[in-house]
N, C-alpha and C positions, 0 to 999 in steps of 0.2 A: 573694274570690280566684277567678280564672278558671283552671281546670285546662287544660293543654295549649294555652295561648294562642299565637297566631302573632305573634311579636314584631315582625317586619317589617310585618305588616298593621296592628298597633296603631300603629306609628310613622306610617304613611301616614294612617290615620284621624284620629289626634290632630292632625297638622299641618293636615289639611283642616278639622277641626271647631272647633279652639280656637286655631289660629294658631301652634302650636309650630313650631320650625325643622324643616325636612326632614332626613331622615337624611343623614349625611355619607358620602363614599366610604370613609373609614376604617371606619365602623361597618358598612357593607355587606361590606367585605372581611373584617372580623372574623367576621361570620356565615359567610362562605364558608370562611374558614380553619378553622372548627370543624365543617365538614361539614354545616351547616344549610342545605341547598341550596334548599329551598322558601322559607325565610325570606329567604335572600340574594337569591333571584330577585325576591321582592316588593320588597325594599329597593332593588335596582338598578333595578327598574321605576319606583320613585318618583323616583330620580335622573334617569332618562331624560326625565322631564317637567319638569325644572328649567328656569328661564329662563336660568341660567348655562350657557353652552356647555361650559365645562370639566366641571362637575358632570354635565351631560347626556352628555358623552363617556364619563365613568367609568361611568355607568349603562348605556349601550349596550354598552360593553366587557364589563361583568359579565353582560349578557344574551346575549353572544356574537354581537351584531349589529355586526360589525367595520367594515363600510363606513360605517354611520351614526356609529360612534364616530370613525372617521377624519375624516369631514366636520366633526363637532362639535369635535374637537381643532383642526382647521385654523381654524375660526371663533374658537375661544378664543385661539389663538396670534396671530391677527391683531388682537385687541383692544388698544387703547392700554393700556400698563401691564401687559400680560400677564406673569405671573411665570415664572421659570425652570422651576418644577415642571410647568407645562403642557407644555413641550417635553420634559422628562425623561419624563413619563408617556406622551406621544405617541410618543416614541422606543421606550419599552418595548412599546407596542402594536404598532408596526411590527416590532420584533424578534420578538414572539410570532407575527406573521403573516408571518415569513420574509423581511423586507425589511431586512437588516442595514445596507446602504449608507446608506439614507435615515435609518435610526435613528441611525447614527453621526454623521451630519450634524446631527441635532437635538440630540444630546448636546453636540456641539461648540458649537452656537449657544447652548445653555444656559450653557456655561462662559464664553462671551463676555459674556453678561449678568451672570453671577456666577462669577468665577474660582474661588471657594472652594466650589463646589457639590459636595458629596460624592456625592450620588445620580447626578449626571451622570458623574462619574469611574467610579462603579460600573457605569453603563450601558456606558461604553466598554470596561471590563474584560470584561463579559459578551459583548460583540460580539467582542472580541479572542480570548476563549477558544474561541469557536465555530470559529475558524480556527487554533487551537493557536499563537497569537501570543505570544511571550515578553513583549510589552508588557502583556499582560493583568494579570500580577502587579504591574507597576509602577503601573498605573491603580488597581487594587484597594488597593494600599498607600497611594496618595494619598487615596483615599476614607476609609480608616481613620484616616489622620493628621488629616484635616479633621474627621472625626466619629467618635471612638473608640467611641461608643455606638451606631453604626449596625450593628445585629446582622446585617442582610442582607449587609453587606460582609465580616464575619467568616465567615459561612456560605459566601459565594462563595470566599473565600480557602481555607477548609478543603477545599472541593471541588477547587479548583485544586491545592492541595498533594497531595491524594490522587491526582489524575491524574499528578502529577509524582513519585510514589513517595516523597514526604516524609511518611511516616506520622506521626511524632511531631508535626510541624508541623500536620498536618491535624487531629489530635486536639486540639492546643492551641487552634487557631482555632475549632474546633467548640465547645469548652468555653467559650470567651469569649462566643460567641453565646448559648449556653444560659444563661450567667450573666447576660447582659443581658436575656434573655427566656426564661422557662421554657416557652415555646411555640414555640421556634425549631425548627420541624419539619425543615427541610433540614439543620440541624446535627445533629439526632438521626439523620437518615438517613445522613449521612456517618459518624457513629460506628457505625451498624449495618453500613455497607459495609466499614469497617475490620475489624470482627469477621468478616464473611463472607470477606474476602480472606485472613484469617489462619486460616480454617477453625475459627473459634469461633462459638458461638451468638450471633446478633444479637437474639434474642427480647426481652431486657430493653429494648432501644432501640425495637423495634417496638411493644412494649407501651405505652411512654410516648407514642409517636406516636398509637397507637390511642386512648389516653385523651383526647387533644386532638381528633383527627379520625379516626373509624373508616374514612372513605372516602378517606384521603390516599394514593392510589395512587402519587403522585409519589415517595414514599419507596422503594417497591419498585423503581420505574423507575430511580431514581438508583443503587440497588445493581446493577440489571441493566446499567446503563451502565458502571460501573466493572469489572464482571466481563468485559464485552466488551472494554474497554480493556486488560484483562490476558489476553486471548485465551481466556477461559473461556466459550466461546460457548453451550454447552449449559446451563451454570449461569445465564448471562445470560437465556436464553430462559425458564427457570423463573421468574425474578424479574419479567420482563415479563408473564408470565401472572398472577403474583400482583398486579401493578399493575392489570391489567384486571379481575381479580376484585374488587379493592377499589373500583375506579371504572371501570365499563364504558364511560364516556364520555371516558376519557383517550385521545384519538385518537393522540397522539404515541406512546403505548405500543403501541397496535395497529400503528402503522407500524413501530416498532422490532422488534416481535415478528415481523412479516412479513419485514423485511430480514434479521434474524438467522436465521430459518428458511431463507431463501434461501441464506445463507452455509453452512448445514449441508446444502445440496443438495436441499432440498424445493421444490416448486412449487405444489401445490394449496392448502395452507393459507396460504402467503405471499400468494398472489393474493387469497384471501378477506379476509385481514387488511388488506392494502394498499388494496384497493378500498373496504372499510368505512371506513378512515381517510380516504381521498381524498373519498369521498362526504359525509363530515362535516366537510370544510373543511381537512383536513391536507394542504395542497398545497405542502409544502416540496419542495426539489429532490430530496432522497433518496427521498421517496415517489413523486413523479412519474416520476423516472428509473428507479426499480426496477420500476414497472409497465410502462414501455416496454421494459425489458430482458426481463421475463417474456414480453411479447408477441413479442419477437424470437426466443424459443427455438424457434418453429416453423420457423425457418430453419436450425436446427442438427440434426446427426445425432449419435446416441449409440451408442458401441461398448462392449460389456461383455465381460469375461472373469472368471475367478475372483477376480482381485485388483485389477482396474482398471476404471474407467469413464471413457471419453474422450469429451468433447463438442467437436465441431468444426463450424464453419460448413459447410453442405453444399457450397458452391461451392469449398471447398479441402480437403475431407475426403479425397478420393482421393490428393491430393498429400501431405498431412501425416501421415495415419494411420500408414503404415509406419515413419516416422522416430520419431514420438512413442511409439508402442507399444513399439518396440524399446528406446528409451532408458529408458522407464518401467520396463520389466522388468529392464534392466541396473542401474538405480539401486536398485531394491528388492532385488535379489540382493546388491548390495554392502552396503547399509545393514542388511539382515537379519543379515549376519555382523558388521559393524562395531559395530552397536548391540546385538547379541545379543538381538534381538526380532523378532517379526513383527507387522504391524499387525492390529488387532482386526477391521477391516472393509475392504472394497475402497476404494481411494483414487480420488476423482473429480477429474479434471483438465479444466478448461474453458478453451478457447483462443479469444480474441476478436480478430478482425481489425479491428474498430472500437475504437480506443483509448477512446473515450467510453463504450462499453459496459463495458469493463474498469474504467474510472474509477468507474462506478456501484458496482461491487463493493467499492471501497476507500473510498467516501464516508464521511466522519466518522471515519476511522481515522488516527491520527497516525503520522508517522515512517515510513511505508511506502515502499518503493522503487516506482518508477513502472513496473515490469515484471511483477511477480507478487505474489500475496498468498495466504496459507494460512489457512483456517478449519477447524481440526481435520483431518478427512480429505478436505477439499475444497480444491483449488488452483485459483485463477483467474489467468490470465496473458495477456499480449499474444500475438497471432500475429505471426510474422515479417512478414507482409504488412501489418500495421498500423503498422510503424515504418519509418523511413528506413533503407535498406540500410547496414549497418555500425554502426547505433546499438544493436543488440540481438542478444544471443546466446541463443537460446531454450534451448540445451542447458545452459549454465551456470545459467540462470534456473531450469530444471526441477530440477537437482541442488540448488540453493539452497532452493527451496520444499519439495522432498521431505524435506530435512533437517528443516525445521520440522515436517512431518507426523510424523516419527518422534519428535522431541524433545518436542513437545507431548503426544503420546500417552504417551511414556515417563515424563513428569513429571506426568501428569494435568493439563496446562496450568498447572503451578506452576513457571514458569521466568521469570526476568527477561528483559526485551527484549534487553539487551546481549548476554547469553550465547547465546540462540537465534539472534540475528542474526549474532553473531560466529562461532558454530560453522558456520552455513550458508555464510558467506563463506569460511571456512577449508575447508569441504568442496568448494567449487568448485575451489580450487587443488589439493586432493587428487585430484579426478577428472581434472584436466588441468592441468599446470603453466602452460599458456598462459592459463588462466582464473583464475590466482592473484590475490590481493588487489592492486588497481591503485593505484599511487602517483601519483595525479592532481595537477595543479597546485594545486588547492584543498587537498589534503592536505599537500603540501610547504609551502605557505604557512602552514597551521595549525601544523605542526611547528616551522617557523622562528619563528612568533610565539607559541609556547608556549600554544596554545589547546586542547591535548588535555585531556580530563577525567580525574580520578581514577576508578578502577574503581568505587568506591562511588557515584559520581554520574553515571556515563556514560549511564544511562537517560534523563536529562533532555535529552541531546543529540539523542535520537531524537524526543522528544515535544514539547518547547518549545524549539526551536533559538533561540539568541541571535544568530546571524549567518547569512546566506543559505546558506552551504555546510556548516553544522554537521551536518546529517543525513548528507551524503556522508562527512564526516570521521569521524563516529561509526561508520558502517559499517566504514570502514577500520580505525579504532582497535580496535573490538571484534574484527574478524577477525584483526588482527595480534596481539592479546592471545592469541587461541586458537592462532595459529601459534607464538607464544612458549611457551605452555604445553606444546604437543606437543614442540617442540624440546628443552626443558629437562627436562620431567617425563615425556614419553611420552604416547601416545594413551590409555593407561589412566587418566591423570589427568583428561583431558577427560570420559571416560565416568564416572569417579568423581564429577565435579561434576554430571553429569546425575543420578546417583543421589542426591546430596546435595540437589539441588533437589526431587527427587521426595519426599524425606523432609521437605520444608518448611523446609530450612535457608536462611538468608540468604546473600547473597554473601560477607560477611566470614566466616561459618561455613564455607561451601563451600570458600573459598580456604584457610582454616586447616586444614580437615580433609584436603584433598587435596594442597595444596602446602606445608603447614607454614609459612605466612607470614601475617603480618597484611596487611591491604589496603594500608597505607602502605608496607610493605616490598615488597609485590608491585609497587606503582606505581614504586618506585625501581628495582627489578630490570628491570621492563619497559622503562622509559625508557632505561636503560643499554643494553639489548639493541637497542631501536629505533634509538638514536643510532648504534650501530655498524652496523646494517643500512643506514641511509640515508646514512651517511658525510657528505660535505661537500655533498650535493645541496641541502638546505634553505638553507645559507649562500650557495650559488652560484645560487640560483633567479632572482634579479633579473638577474644577468649572463647566464644562459641565455636568459631571456625577451627581453632586448634583442638578444642575438646571433641568436636565431631570427627576430626581426623583420627584421634586416639580411639574414639568409640568404634569407628569403622574397623580399625585393626583388631579390637577385641571381638567384634562381631564376626569378623572373618575367621578368627581362631576358635569361635564358638565358646568363648569365655563368658558364658551367660551370666554368672554371678556378677562379674565386673560390669557388664552392660547394665544389668538391673540396678546396680548401685549408682552408676554415673548418669544414666539417662534422664531421670526426673529433673535433676538440677540443670542439666543441659537444655531440656525442653523449656524450662522456665526462662532461660536466657533469650530464647527466640522461638516461641511456639508456632509462629506463622510459617516457618519454613517447611514446605511439603514437597520440595523438589527431589531430585535423585539423591539417593543415599541419605535420607532424612533420619532423624532420631527415631521417628515413629517406626520406620522399617526395622531398625536394629532392636528396638525395645520389643516390638511385637514378636520378632523372630526369637528373642531370648525367652519371652513369656511362653511361647509355644514349645520351645526347647525344654522348658521346665514344667510342661504340661499344665500351664495356667491359661486355659482357654477363655475364662471370663475376663482375665486381665488383658489378654491379647485383643478380645472383642472391644473392651473399653478403649484401648490404645488406638485401634483402627477406627473406632467410631469418632474419636477426637480428630484423627487425621482426616476423616471424611468431612467433618464440620469445618475444618480449616481450609477446605477446598482441595484436598489431595485428590489427584486424578490418575493414579497408577491403576490400570485395569487389573493387574495382578493382585495388588493389595486390596482393592475393592471386592474382587472375586473372593479373596480369602475371607474378608469380612462377611460377605453374604453367606458363605459356607458355614462360618461360625454361628451366625445368627440363626440360620436354618437348623443347625444341629442342636442349638439351645432352645428351639421351639418358637423363636420369634419370626414367624413366617412373613408377617407384614413388613418388618424391618428388612428382611432378606430381599423381598421383592422390591422395596424402595431402593435399596443399594444397587441391585442389578439394573434397575431402571436408570439410575444415575450413569451407569456405564454406557447406556444407549446414546448419551450425549457426548461421549468421549470416543468410543470405538464400537460402532454397531455392526462390525464385520464378523462377529463371533457367533457361529451357529449354536454352540452350547449355551451361550448367554441367553439367546432368545428361547431356546427350548426350556431351560430351567425357569425363566421368568414366566413363560406361558403356562407351565404346569403350576407354579405358585399362584398366579392370578386366576387360573381356572378353579383351583381349590378354594380360593377366597371369594369367588363369585364375581370377579372382574372379568366378565365374559368378553366384552369388547376389547379389553387389553390383551386377553389371551388370543383372540382372533388376530390382532395385529402382530403379536409375537410369533405365532405359528405360521403366519403368512410370511414373516421375515425369514423363518427357517427355510421355507420353500424357495424364497428368492435367492438364497445362498446355495441352491442346488445341492442338497445333501445326498450322501450316498444312500442312506436309508429313506428313500422318498415315500415308501408306503407308510412308515410310522409317522412321518411329517404330515402327510395327507390325513391320516387317521386322527392325529391330534387336532388338526384344524377342523375336521368334521365334528369332533367332540365339542370344540369351542362354539362352532356355529349352532350346533344342536342345543347347547346350554343357553345360547343367546336367543333361541326361538326361531332361527332362520333354518327351517327344515329343508328348503330347496338347496341352499348352498351346502348344508350338512350332507345331503344325499349326493350332491355333485362331488364333494371331496372324498366321501367314503368310497364311492365308486371308482374314483381315481386311485385310491389306495388299493382296492381289489384288482384293478387293472394291472397294477404293478406287481402285486403279490396275491394271486387268486386264493391262496390257502390261508390268508392272514385272518385267524379266527376272531380276534377282537373287532376287526373291521366288519366281518360277517355279522357278528352279534349286534354291532351298532346299527348296521343297515336294517336289521329286523326291528330294532327299537324305533328307528325313524319311520319305517313303513307302518308299524303299529300306531304310532302317534298320528300319522296321516289319516288313519281310519277313524280316529276319535272325533 
């Protein structure tokens, strides 16, 4: 007997000396699965020297020689009589190397060869899950139906069920995998993750994993992934560290550690981890784009005070800083009282003018809105300059995301997605009725078609949507549920649910504890309330849509009388619609075409109250209000546009003049400062206007500084000369 024999080396020597068969891919992967890395490397090395290109491909793959493996798989697939397993395994290699599109094509080709290939369906399911595609579960179910003993398919389904908050199903699928193989490591990791998410000890499961493979870092990484999916970012970071400790060469875990440290507002360690992962071949989109984002931070300016950290792109910091800082402090003062708490640390808000930079922050996160995202005490969001004017209200987005900051903190990140998203949507409407939950066409159609989900299942509408608009619908539904709770039980009931979740109660328990209803009774009460709220609008949706199309045609032809005749009835069918090509647009245009300015003003005022956010229409309303002598309303309308698209120099100039005339000197200072931040061509007039505002505010030093700047640009500018004399005279008094 030879002590401490190298099993892989013995296999190679035996095959060379006495003609035994070379080791198989399965035997090499078995060594790998048990953490016998040296022996597995020798085994895969033997495979890489095989005359069979498929076996050779498996060898190169096991040795992490991915390009050579790809070439060998291509040769193997091109051979006459190539079996479907070649394409399936090649597809898995491409998936592992971040090429899901070609991987999916290979799985589809394998299914053409063999329609009943369970492994190919499992491959498609894995690809689908990467994009949070609801078809992933269907493909996995097909794999299990075709081969009920395919343990890997049960492991995959367990992982998918856990993502989808189907805890009992996840446990059942994991147990099926373990029953089929007592070395089903991923299934054991799912069971460990279930325990962690429930704040119970996962040690028994990790002990079982360790007994099979002491270096199986993937188990800790899987737990980290599910913690991050549940917004427990700091806990996720801890488990990614455990994954790296178990297997320092687990480059995907290094990448995820870096990404999640970035989400917590760090820079130095994320850069180190991401560069390490990238240099060792982890070149997936998340790693590459996160490195690019870190590199772009040199173009940002950071502003700090006791409670906030604001990061803005340098070229728009002067413009946005006064607005964002003021709104942040207003939000925090409101939520400190409403939620009866203060945040444990300063909140960091990052504002990205390049939407692709912002998208990097949300990569790999399901069901997130396209405007902002919250990671604990860090908020990342689009800048108004990064969106089409009218597509984005940065103010309502900030109120939404800051609600997440408070609720995640209050519950120690133990809150279901539906409630934190719903409460945040609800808070937008509480901050400003014009920002209230939007009854969009997608939502109306979902209500009409009875596609709303029960409260116990609504989380899956955010994570694995079953139809294109389901995420949007889920935001509306969750928000309106919170509206309903406040209307019927009061704001304290919402706060009580926050406390219930902090105490690790489930949604059925939280509803029973605070509303004294079962979830089914809550669903019935909510639907009765919602049906009353929306009235006949869902039933009339198709009639409204066809009527709007006809109205648009009449408007295009400037048939104003036809528009004026049809528009009021059409508005009654669906007054909440304020999107592109709304009835309000055509009606106001017709009224102006018939010289009915008061009528157009009334129409656009109603559009404004309904939450309409077209800068062009709101500018038109402000002009009409100004012309008709309602200066206060005109200023208020222009100030609304600041929350939608503050990149307009003329907007700030007009609002500054209106506020200066009304005695809102601080507001005038802010607006004329914004004009300067936009680098106007007429810099002298901008400095002069700012000097006037400072002088009216009583700040003679700043007024003099601004008027001198105006005269430096235009020495002969007589209004500035006159104002300078007035300032000097005031100094002498």
